[in-house]
Residue frames as qw, qx, qy, qz and C-alpha x, y, z in Angstrom:
[[0.097, -0.522, -0.370, 0.762, 167.10, 8.60, 185.80],
 [0.341, 0.772, 0.509, 0.171, 164.53, 10.74, 183.97],
 [0.339, -0.145, 0.102, 0.924, 165.98, 13.85, 182.31],
 [0.223, 0.763, 0.487, -0.363, 163.55, 16.76, 182.09],
 [0.490, 0.669, 0.314, 0.462, 163.18, 18.96, 179.02],
 [0.170, -0.981, 0.009, -0.093, 163.83, 21.98, 181.26],
 [0.662, -0.572, 0.361, 0.323, 167.20, 20.59, 182.36],
 [0.687, 0.251, 0.457, 0.507, 168.15, 19.93, 178.75],
 [0.227, 0.878, 0.239, 0.347, 167.14, 23.46, 177.77],
 [0.389, -0.909, 0.135, 0.070, 169.08, 24.98, 180.66],
 [0.719, -0.313, 0.438, 0.440, 172.17, 23.02, 179.68],
 [0.558, 0.541, 0.414, 0.473, 171.77, 24.12, 176.08],
 [0.009, -0.978, -0.081, -0.191, 171.58, 27.79, 177.18],
 [0.576, -0.743, 0.278, 0.198, 174.66, 27.35, 179.38],
 [0.626, -0.281, 0.577, 0.443, 176.82, 25.57, 176.79],
 [0.376, 0.603, -0.289, -0.641, 175.35, 26.44, 173.40],
 [0.107, -0.168, 0.949, 0.246, 175.39, 22.75, 172.46],
 [0.474, -0.104, -0.590, -0.645, 172.63, 20.91, 170.61],
 [0.722, -0.323, 0.148, -0.593, 169.61, 19.43, 172.41],
 [0.963, 0.025, -0.263, -0.057, 170.62, 15.82, 171.76],
 [0.544, 0.370, -0.528, 0.538, 174.19, 16.40, 172.97],
 [0.252, -0.450, 0.403, -0.756, 172.83, 18.06, 176.15],
 [0.874, -0.215, 0.002, -0.436, 170.44, 15.19, 176.82],
 [0.882, 0.172, -0.396, 0.188, 173.21, 12.65, 176.32],
 [0.273, 0.458, -0.515, 0.671, 175.52, 14.58, 178.66],
 [0.514, -0.397, 0.307, -0.695, 172.89, 14.72, 181.42],
 [0.958, -0.061, -0.154, -0.232, 172.16, 11.03, 180.99],
 [0.736, 0.306, -0.469, 0.379, 175.86, 10.13, 181.16],
 [0.163, 0.340, -0.504, 0.777, 176.24, 12.28, 184.31],
 [0.278, -0.425, -0.835, 0.213, 173.09, 11.00, 186.05],
 [0.103, -0.858, -0.452, -0.221, 171.40, 14.38, 185.80],
 [0.495, -0.610, -0.092, 0.612, 174.24, 16.31, 187.52],
 [0.360, 0.920, 0.153, -0.012, 174.15, 19.68, 185.77],
 [0.126, -0.882, 0.420, 0.170, 177.71, 20.81, 186.56],
 [0.591, -0.238, 0.731, 0.244, 179.13, 17.41, 185.66],
 [0.627, 0.581, 0.506, 0.116, 177.24, 17.58, 182.37],
 [0.192, 0.969, -0.123, -0.095, 178.78, 20.98, 181.64],
 [0.355, -0.651, 0.641, 0.199, 182.20, 19.51, 182.38],
 [0.700, 0.143, 0.686, 0.139, 181.40, 16.48, 180.21],
 [0.541, 0.790, 0.282, 0.058, 180.49, 18.69, 177.25],
 [0.001, 0.934, -0.337, -0.120, 183.55, 20.86, 177.71],
 [0.511, -0.423, 0.721, 0.201, 185.80, 17.82, 177.84],
 [0.674, 0.407, 0.599, 0.145, 184.09, 16.43, 174.77],
 [0.319, 0.943, 0.043, -0.081, 184.58, 19.82, 173.17],
 [0.240, -0.756, 0.560, 0.238, 188.32, 19.59, 173.75],
 [0.609, -0.037, 0.761, 0.218, 188.38, 16.20, 172.04],
 [0.550, 0.710, 0.436, 0.056, 186.37, 17.48, 169.10],
 [0.085, 0.961, -0.190, -0.184, 188.63, 20.54, 168.83],
 [0.436, -0.521, 0.675, 0.288, 191.69, 18.30, 168.69],
 [0.631, 0.279, 0.696, 0.199, 190.19, 16.32, 165.80],
 [0.408, 0.857, 0.310, 0.052, 189.51, 19.50, 163.84],
 [0.341, -0.794, 0.180, 0.471, 192.87, 21.18, 164.42],
 [0.448, -0.174, 0.618, 0.622, 194.36, 20.12, 161.06],
 [0.356, 0.683, 0.604, 0.208, 191.43, 21.45, 159.04],
 [0.338, 0.172, 0.124, 0.917, 192.23, 24.69, 157.22],
 [0.072, -0.821, -0.493, 0.278, 190.64, 27.79, 158.71],
 [0.379, 0.048, 0.241, 0.892, 191.17, 30.66, 156.26],
 [0.143, -0.684, -0.435, -0.568, 187.80, 32.40, 156.55],
 [0.437, -0.496, -0.505, 0.555, 186.56, 34.34, 159.59],
 [0.060, 0.939, 0.230, 0.247, 186.68, 38.05, 160.35],
 [0.429, 0.118, -0.269, 0.854, 188.95, 40.94, 161.24],
 [0.281, -0.839, -0.425, -0.191, 187.41, 43.21, 163.88],
 [0.320, 0.345, -0.284, 0.835, 188.45, 46.34, 165.80],
 [0.443, -0.764, -0.468, 0.043, 187.60, 47.77, 169.22],
 [0.208, 0.543, -0.248, 0.775, 188.46, 51.17, 170.70],
 [0.322, -0.321, -0.688, 0.566, 188.47, 51.78, 174.44],
 [0.054, -0.847, -0.521, 0.087, 185.98, 54.25, 175.88],
 [0.215, -0.819, 0.068, 0.528, 188.61, 57.00, 176.04],
 [0.666, 0.744, -0.009, -0.059, 189.68, 56.24, 172.48],
 [0.016, -0.836, 0.549, 0.016, 193.33, 55.81, 173.45],
 [0.397, -0.267, 0.875, 0.069, 193.60, 52.01, 173.17],
 [0.717, 0.397, -0.203, -0.536, 192.77, 50.34, 169.87],
 [0.505, -0.222, 0.834, 0.031, 192.74, 46.58, 169.34],
 [0.687, 0.390, -0.338, -0.511, 192.44, 44.64, 166.09],
 [0.528, -0.230, 0.815, -0.066, 192.15, 40.85, 165.90],
 [0.582, 0.263, -0.579, -0.507, 191.84, 38.23, 163.18],
 [0.569, -0.106, 0.756, -0.307, 189.90, 35.12, 164.16],
 [0.341, 0.279, -0.714, -0.544, 189.65, 32.40, 161.54],
 [0.730, 0.094, 0.571, -0.363, 187.07, 29.71, 160.82],
 [0.468, 0.012, 0.794, 0.387, 186.67, 27.21, 158.00],
 [0.220, 0.544, 0.683, 0.435, 183.74, 28.82, 156.18],
 [0.024, -0.239, -0.064, -0.969, 182.34, 32.26, 155.46],
 [0.532, -0.511, -0.543, -0.401, 178.99, 30.96, 156.72],
 [0.641, -0.468, -0.464, 0.393, 180.38, 30.69, 160.26],
 [0.324, 0.021, -0.083, 0.942, 181.96, 34.16, 159.98],
 [0.271, -0.367, -0.272, -0.847, 178.43, 35.53, 159.57],
 [0.579, -0.444, -0.684, 0.021, 177.19, 33.59, 162.61],
 [0.283, -0.826, 0.027, -0.487, 176.12, 35.89, 165.49],
 [0.853, -0.514, 0.027, 0.086, 177.63, 33.54, 168.09],
 [0.784, 0.137, 0.052, 0.603, 181.01, 33.63, 166.34],
 [0.199, 0.691, 0.042, 0.694, 180.91, 37.41, 166.00],
 [0.539, -0.786, 0.011, -0.303, 180.04, 37.83, 169.68],
 [0.905, -0.270, 0.021, 0.330, 182.96, 35.54, 170.55],
 [0.579, 0.395, 0.034, 0.713, 185.30, 37.80, 168.57],
 [0.170, -0.809, -0.024, -0.562, 183.94, 40.87, 170.43],
 [0.782, -0.622, 0.014, -0.024, 184.74, 39.12, 173.70],
 [0.832, 0.023, 0.030, 0.554, 188.30, 38.44, 172.54],
 [0.275, 0.644, 0.032, 0.713, 188.75, 42.11, 171.64],
 [0.461, -0.795, -0.003, -0.394, 187.51, 43.16, 175.06],
 [0.897, -0.385, 0.008, 0.217, 189.84, 40.68, 176.77],
 [0.680, 0.263, 0.023, 0.684, 192.84, 42.05, 174.85],
 [0.026, 0.757, 0.058, 0.650, 191.88, 45.67, 175.51],
 [0.622, -0.743, 0.023, -0.246, 191.61, 45.13, 179.28],
 [0.878, -0.402, 0.177, 0.191, 194.56, 42.77, 179.82],
 [0.278, 0.877, -0.371, -0.121, 196.98, 43.85, 177.08],
 [0.910, -0.181, 0.333, 0.167, 198.65, 40.44, 176.55],
 [0.212, -0.635, 0.524, 0.526, 202.02, 40.29, 174.83],
 [0.210, 0.249, -0.787, -0.524, 201.07, 37.71, 172.22],
 [0.719, -0.107, -0.413, -0.549, 198.47, 35.11, 171.24],
 [0.601, -0.052, -0.761, 0.237, 199.90, 32.49, 173.62],
 [0.077, -0.034, -0.543, 0.835, 199.52, 34.90, 176.54],
 [0.492, -0.056, -0.115, -0.861, 196.00, 35.78, 175.37],
 [0.676, -0.087, -0.671, -0.291, 194.92, 32.12, 175.31],
 [0.469, -0.134, -0.751, 0.445, 195.75, 31.71, 178.99],
 [0.122, -0.099, 0.266, -0.951, 193.71, 34.76, 180.12],
 [0.272, 0.433, 0.769, -0.385, 190.14, 34.57, 181.49],
 [0.143, 0.356, 0.629, 0.676, 187.80, 35.12, 178.54],
 [0.200, -0.512, -0.277, -0.788, 185.87, 38.38, 178.87],
 [0.291, -0.368, 0.493, -0.732, 185.73, 38.22, 182.69],
 [0.897, -0.144, -0.191, -0.372, 184.38, 34.65, 182.78],
 [0.732, -0.488, 0.474, -0.027, 185.76, 31.58, 184.53],
 [0.896, 0.300, 0.249, 0.211, 186.86, 30.03, 181.23],
 [0.368, -0.478, 0.381, 0.701, 190.22, 30.82, 179.69],
 [0.441, 0.601, -0.253, -0.617, 190.26, 32.16, 176.14],
 [0.156, 0.302, -0.903, -0.261, 191.67, 28.81, 174.99],
 [0.198, 0.225, 0.919, -0.256, 188.87, 26.87, 176.69],
 [0.423, 0.597, 0.310, -0.607, 186.24, 29.18, 175.26],
 [0.323, 0.528, -0.566, -0.545, 187.77, 28.82, 171.79],
 [0.069, 0.094, -0.988, -0.105, 187.56, 25.03, 172.06],
 [0.315, 0.405, 0.714, -0.476, 184.01, 25.27, 173.32],
 [0.443, 0.621, -0.041, -0.645, 183.11, 27.30, 170.24],
 [0.210, 0.367, -0.822, -0.381, 184.82, 24.75, 167.98],
 [0.089, 0.152, 0.975, -0.139, 182.66, 22.05, 169.53],
 [0.321, 0.538, 0.518, -0.583, 179.45, 24.09, 169.52],
 [0.422, 0.664, -0.160, -0.596, 179.76, 25.50, 166.01],
 [0.906, 0.163, 0.391, 0.023, 181.44, 22.45, 164.49],
 [0.650, 0.706, -0.104, 0.261, 184.36, 24.03, 162.66],
 [0.706, -0.150, -0.151, 0.676, 188.04, 24.50, 163.33],
 [0.000, 0.973, 0.099, 0.207, 188.83, 28.03, 164.52],
 [0.709, -0.116, -0.186, 0.670, 191.94, 29.91, 165.51],
 [0.115, -0.970, -0.043, 0.211, 192.91, 33.26, 166.95],
 [0.801, 0.422, 0.030, 0.424, 195.56, 34.09, 164.41],
 [0.464, 0.130, -0.135, 0.866, 196.93, 37.48, 165.43],
 [0.146, -0.903, -0.402, 0.041, 196.14, 40.77, 167.10],
 [0.389, 0.377, -0.105, 0.834, 197.49, 44.31, 167.23],
 [0.366, -0.787, -0.428, 0.251, 197.22, 46.61, 170.24],
 [0.382, 0.437, 0.055, 0.812, 197.92, 50.30, 169.61],
 [0.305, -0.691, -0.434, 0.491, 198.02, 53.03, 172.24],
 [0.169, -0.299, 0.140, 0.929, 197.42, 56.64, 171.29],
 [0.475, 0.539, 0.106, -0.688, 195.36, 58.55, 168.73],
 [0.316, -0.029, 0.868, 0.382, 194.25, 56.30, 165.89],
 [0.606, 0.278, -0.172, -0.725, 192.03, 56.11, 162.87],
 [0.421, -0.042, 0.906, -0.025, 190.39, 52.77, 162.05],
 [0.597, 0.313, -0.276, -0.685, 188.53, 51.16, 159.19],
 [0.532, 0.015, 0.846, -0.047, 186.86, 47.79, 158.59],
 [0.395, 0.358, -0.462, -0.709, 186.20, 46.83, 154.98],
 [0.585, 0.076, -0.706, -0.392, 183.75, 44.26, 153.66],
 [0.802, -0.441, -0.035, -0.402, 182.23, 43.29, 157.03],
 [0.726, -0.555, 0.405, 0.011, 185.53, 42.04, 158.34],
 [0.889, 0.397, 0.025, 0.227, 187.55, 41.15, 155.25],
 [0.540, 0.381, -0.206, 0.722, 190.16, 43.85, 155.92],
 [0.426, -0.858, -0.252, 0.137, 190.99, 45.91, 159.00],
 [0.505, 0.489, -0.133, 0.699, 193.28, 48.94, 159.28],
 [0.444, -0.827, -0.203, 0.280, 194.63, 50.96, 162.21],
 [0.493, 0.559, -0.083, 0.662, 196.68, 54.10, 161.61],
 [0.521, -0.643, -0.317, 0.462, 198.37, 55.86, 164.54],
 [0.276, 0.779, 0.076, 0.558, 198.93, 59.62, 164.55],
 [0.438, -0.303, -0.354, 0.769, 200.89, 62.06, 166.67],
 [0.059, -0.574, -0.312, -0.755, 198.55, 65.02, 167.17],
 [0.087, -0.127, 0.530, -0.834, 197.31, 67.17, 170.06],
 [0.099, 0.340, 0.900, -0.255, 194.13, 66.05, 171.82],
 [0.294, 0.562, 0.247, -0.733, 192.08, 69.10, 170.86],
 [0.362, 0.432, -0.532, -0.632, 192.64, 68.59, 167.14],
 [0.081, 0.051, -0.991, -0.095, 192.12, 64.83, 167.52],
 [0.222, 0.402, 0.758, -0.463, 188.58, 65.46, 168.81],
 [0.317, 0.471, -0.091, -0.818, 187.50, 67.45, 165.74],
 [0.793, 0.421, 0.387, -0.212, 185.27, 66.16, 162.95],
 [0.477, 0.798, -0.336, -0.148, 187.84, 67.35, 160.41],
 [0.104, -0.555, 0.824, -0.043, 190.53, 65.15, 161.95],
 [0.672, 0.064, 0.696, -0.244, 188.16, 62.16, 162.10],
 [0.737, 0.636, 0.104, -0.204, 187.48, 62.54, 158.38],
 [0.254, 0.781, -0.569, -0.039, 191.21, 62.89, 157.67],
 [0.372, -0.383, 0.833, -0.144, 192.07, 59.78, 159.73],
 [0.772, 0.291, 0.519, -0.225, 189.41, 57.76, 157.93],
 [0.610, 0.758, -0.161, -0.167, 190.80, 58.88, 154.57],
 [0.032, 0.660, -0.751, 0.014, 194.29, 57.71, 155.51],
 [0.573, -0.089, 0.789, -0.201, 192.84, 54.34, 156.55],
 [0.758, 0.551, 0.255, -0.238, 191.02, 54.11, 153.21],
 [0.355, 0.792, -0.481, -0.125, 194.32, 54.86, 151.45],
 [0.249, -0.436, 0.861, -0.088, 196.02, 51.97, 153.26],
 [0.695, 0.208, 0.636, -0.262, 193.12, 49.67, 152.41],
 [0.686, 0.689, 0.103, -0.211, 193.02, 50.61, 148.73],
 [0.445, 0.801, -0.398, 0.030, 196.71, 51.02, 147.93],
 [0.971, -0.206, -0.057, 0.102, 198.25, 48.43, 150.26],
 [0.193, 0.824, -0.472, 0.245, 201.53, 50.18, 151.20],
 [0.856, -0.046, -0.455, 0.242, 204.24, 48.01, 152.70],
 [0.528, -0.150, -0.339, 0.765, 206.03, 50.73, 154.65],
 [0.090, -0.843, -0.361, 0.388, 205.27, 54.09, 156.25],
 [0.231, 0.939, -0.169, -0.190, 208.01, 56.08, 154.51],
 [0.655, 0.605, -0.433, 0.128, 211.42, 55.73, 152.86],
 [0.079, -0.613, 0.677, -0.400, 213.24, 55.44, 156.19],
 [0.748, -0.184, 0.502, -0.394, 211.23, 52.34, 157.08],
 [0.891, 0.392, -0.189, -0.127, 212.26, 50.36, 154.01],
 [0.796, -0.449, 0.322, 0.248, 215.04, 47.91, 155.03],
 [0.029, 0.744, -0.511, -0.430, 218.36, 48.57, 153.30],
 [0.356, -0.140, 0.892, 0.242, 218.56, 44.96, 152.08],
 [0.503, 0.606, 0.599, -0.143, 215.21, 45.36, 150.30],
 [0.285, 0.899, -0.099, -0.318, 216.49, 48.38, 148.37],
 [0.166, -0.581, 0.730, 0.319, 219.79, 46.69, 147.59],
 [0.480, 0.155, 0.858, 0.092, 218.00, 43.62, 146.28],
 [0.452, 0.781, 0.373, -0.214, 215.70, 45.83, 144.20],
 [0.086, 0.838, -0.379, -0.382, 218.75, 47.64, 142.75],
 [0.310, -0.320, 0.849, 0.285, 220.40, 44.39, 141.71],
 [0.502, 0.456, 0.735, -0.012, 217.22, 43.23, 139.97],
 [0.330, 0.891, 0.135, -0.280, 216.88, 46.55, 138.16],
 [0.082, -0.705, 0.585, 0.391, 220.54, 46.57, 137.05],
 [0.409, -0.026, 0.886, 0.218, 220.11, 43.06, 135.64],
 [0.460, 0.673, 0.564, -0.130, 216.92, 44.08, 133.84],
 [0.196, 0.903, -0.131, -0.358, 218.58, 47.14, 132.29],
 [0.145, -0.581, 0.722, 0.347, 221.70, 45.29, 131.16],
 [0.432, 0.141, 0.882, 0.125, 219.63, 42.46, 129.69],
 [0.440, 0.789, 0.345, -0.254, 217.73, 44.96, 127.57],
 [0.692, 0.271, 0.316, 0.590, 219.45, 45.32, 124.19],
 [0.150, 0.876, 0.179, 0.423, 218.61, 49.03, 124.03],
 [0.361, -0.894, 0.180, -0.196, 220.40, 49.68, 127.31],
 [0.960, -0.129, -0.034, 0.247, 223.14, 47.04, 127.32],
 [0.663, 0.267, -0.050, 0.698, 225.93, 49.43, 126.30],
 [0.162, -0.908, -0.082, -0.379, 224.94, 52.40, 128.41],
 [0.293, 0.465, -0.574, 0.607, 227.65, 53.73, 130.77],
 [0.431, -0.307, -0.769, 0.358, 227.43, 52.69, 134.42],
 [0.021, -0.162, -0.298, 0.941, 226.68, 56.28, 135.44],
 [0.454, -0.047, -0.339, -0.823, 223.61, 56.35, 133.20],
 [0.578, -0.214, -0.780, -0.108, 222.52, 52.94, 134.46],
 [0.282, -0.210, -0.644, 0.679, 222.87, 54.22, 138.03],
 [0.227, 0.087, 0.066, -0.968, 220.59, 57.20, 137.26],
 [0.570, -0.109, -0.583, -0.569, 218.04, 54.88, 135.68],
 [0.509, -0.220, -0.800, 0.230, 218.12, 52.67, 138.78],
 [0.075, -0.163, -0.456, 0.871, 217.66, 55.66, 141.10],
 [0.407, -0.005, -0.217, -0.887, 214.62, 56.74, 139.09],
 [0.647, -0.163, -0.677, -0.312, 213.08, 53.29, 139.33],
 [0.387, -0.178, -0.730, 0.535, 213.86, 53.06, 143.07],
 [0.158, 0.066, 0.219, -0.961, 211.99, 56.33, 143.56],
 [0.600, -0.086, -0.438, -0.663, 209.02, 54.74, 141.79],
 [0.555, -0.154, -0.802, 0.159, 209.34, 51.82, 144.23],
 [0.114, -0.157, -0.538, 0.820, 209.05, 54.27, 147.11],
 [0.364, 0.021, -0.114, -0.924, 206.08, 55.98, 145.46],
 [0.654, -0.112, -0.620, -0.419, 204.29, 52.65, 145.19],
 [0.692, -0.198, -0.675, 0.163, 205.18, 51.00, 148.50],
 [0.279, -0.122, -0.489, 0.817, 205.56, 53.83, 151.04],
 [0.021, -0.740, -0.661, 0.124, 202.32, 55.30, 152.41],
 [0.119, -0.792, -0.110, 0.588, 203.56, 58.88, 152.71],
 [0.141, -0.352, 0.556, 0.739, 204.98, 58.83, 149.18],
 [0.261, 0.395, 0.850, 0.233, 201.85, 57.40, 147.55],
 [0.147, -0.223, -0.303, -0.915, 199.58, 59.60, 145.46],
 [0.315, 0.166, 0.619, -0.700, 196.47, 60.40, 147.48],
 [0.179, 0.294, 0.892, 0.294, 193.61, 58.44, 145.91],
 [0.094, 0.792, 0.573, -0.190, 191.10, 61.24, 146.49],
 [0.153, 0.964, -0.062, -0.207, 193.31, 64.00, 145.07],
 [0.893, 0.180, 0.135, 0.391, 196.00, 63.01, 142.58],
 [0.254, 0.873, -0.123, 0.397, 197.53, 66.49, 142.78],
 [0.228, -0.726, 0.534, -0.369, 199.24, 65.55, 146.07],
 [0.572, 0.075, -0.805, 0.137, 200.84, 62.64, 147.83],
 [0.621, -0.593, -0.512, 0.010, 199.88, 61.51, 151.33],
 [0.517, -0.235, -0.269, 0.778, 202.67, 63.51, 152.99],
 [0.007, 0.194, 0.163, 0.967, 201.28, 66.68, 151.39],
 [0.492, -0.525, -0.525, -0.455, 197.74, 65.73, 152.43],
 [0.627, -0.477, -0.475, 0.391, 198.89, 65.33, 156.05],
 [0.343, -0.088, -0.080, 0.932, 200.65, 68.70, 155.85],
 [0.174, -0.351, -0.355, -0.849, 197.59, 70.42, 154.37],
 [0.577, -0.570, -0.556, -0.179, 195.28, 68.97, 157.03],
 [0.570, -0.372, -0.372, 0.632, 197.61, 70.05, 159.85],
 [0.155, 0.074, 0.078, 0.982, 197.69, 73.59, 158.43],
 [0.359, -0.461, -0.477, -0.656, 193.88, 73.69, 158.16],
 [0.674, -0.579, -0.459, 0.002, 193.56, 72.58, 161.81],
 [0.023, -0.856, 0.299, -0.420, 196.33, 74.94, 162.94],
 [0.771, -0.510, 0.374, -0.073, 198.28, 72.10, 164.53],
 [0.160, 0.549, -0.795, -0.202, 200.99, 69.57, 163.76],
 [0.931, 0.031, 0.218, -0.292, 200.18, 66.04, 162.60],
 [0.150, 0.522, -0.814, -0.208, 202.52, 63.17, 161.88],
 [0.922, 0.021, -0.216, -0.319, 201.57, 59.68, 160.76],
 [0.419, -0.629, 0.637, -0.149, 203.30, 57.39, 163.21],
 [0.139, -0.182, 0.965, 0.129, 202.54, 53.86, 161.97],
 [0.723, 0.098, -0.118, -0.674, 199.88, 51.61, 160.48],
 [0.319, -0.105, 0.940, -0.056, 198.70, 48.01, 160.70],
 [0.654, 0.216, -0.266, -0.674, 196.66, 46.23, 158.06],
 [0.412, -0.066, 0.903, -0.098, 195.13, 42.75, 158.42],
 [0.585, 0.201, -0.432, -0.657, 193.53, 40.97, 155.50],
 [0.821, -0.141, 0.406, -0.376, 191.42, 37.96, 156.45],
 [0.947, 0.135, 0.287, 0.046, 193.14, 34.69, 155.55],
 [0.356, 0.864, -0.355, -0.035, 196.16, 36.48, 154.08],
 [0.108, 0.610, -0.781, 0.078, 198.96, 33.99, 153.48],
 [0.612, -0.095, 0.730, -0.289, 196.93, 30.95, 154.53],
 [0.148, 0.161, -0.832, -0.510, 196.92, 28.27, 151.85],
 [0.667, 0.108, 0.287, -0.679, 193.30, 27.49, 151.14],
 [0.413, 0.028, 0.903, 0.118, 192.09, 24.05, 150.15],
 [0.398, 0.235, -0.392, -0.796, 190.55, 23.97, 146.68],
 [0.558, 0.133, 0.757, -0.312, 187.47, 21.80, 146.69],
 [0.271, 0.124, -0.695, -0.654, 186.44, 19.95, 143.52],
 [0.573, 0.048, 0.525, -0.627, 182.83, 19.22, 144.45],
 [0.786, 0.354, -0.251, -0.441, 182.02, 17.54, 141.13],
 [0.491, 0.374, -0.780, 0.098, 184.89, 15.09, 141.59],
 [0.188, -0.185, 0.768, -0.583, 183.89, 14.51, 145.23],
 [0.722, 0.163, 0.255, -0.623, 180.29, 13.69, 144.26],
 [0.740, 0.405, -0.474, -0.252, 181.48, 11.41, 141.45],
 [0.233, 0.354, -0.852, 0.306, 183.74, 9.62, 143.91],
 [0.442, -0.053, 0.627, -0.639, 180.84, 9.13, 146.34],
 [0.795, 0.283, -0.035, -0.535, 178.60, 7.72, 143.59],
 [0.707, 0.407, -0.575, -0.063, 181.22, 5.29, 142.38],
 [0.876, -0.481, -0.026, -0.032, 182.05, 4.27, 145.92]]
């Protein structure tokens, strides 16, 4: 059966696959358009399965706020290369995932994968596999955060880092330009200084106890401090624990834009200026590829191996 160029083009528009793959699909399906779409999707699933073990540590972190500003979603979607992360098709796919999360509010990634993708007939999982086939790289939806309430957001480096900070504040103050600037500054603080916890009360007791034991060992192994009384050692440990809080707790950190105050004081000063009360409720920070072991490529060795057979 003759396959027209128009049919091939229409199939390409529908699936995003290459011209040759579309022509082959139509030929295999005797020109049946819907069967060809199914053929390509099924082939896409097979291709996706072959790529699943390939490391995907690049990609982007992106954020979406609902129209009323009261639902904020952040997602990390990974691919194998930075080149794909800059691909418009990939970026549009990520936008669709954000929209799907914002509307449906799934509990976790598994629940997200089973949802219809961005009001289409495909599930998110099927659309992900289609993109793996179309673009030719392994991809994964690694994680997402969904925050309800007043938030500040920040994306750094075109998707390298994303931050959401939630605040408790009245709606009138939240609509002001001054609050928007304040919220952005707190997000910048999280991005730059990488706090682990919101405040002292959020640090797990076992973390502090472990830190104390390390510090006591360090002090006693120092010849200058080895014979100091336990009471003095305890005071030294408390001082160092306070420094731990100052480094790792957002509200205790020195404000990067004004070293005369910490973040707690900055929040207090902003609330006073706006004649309201503000509290920093929580924050989420995603760094693209964080914790994923990346494969180190030795291209010179690879080329040498190819030459030598």
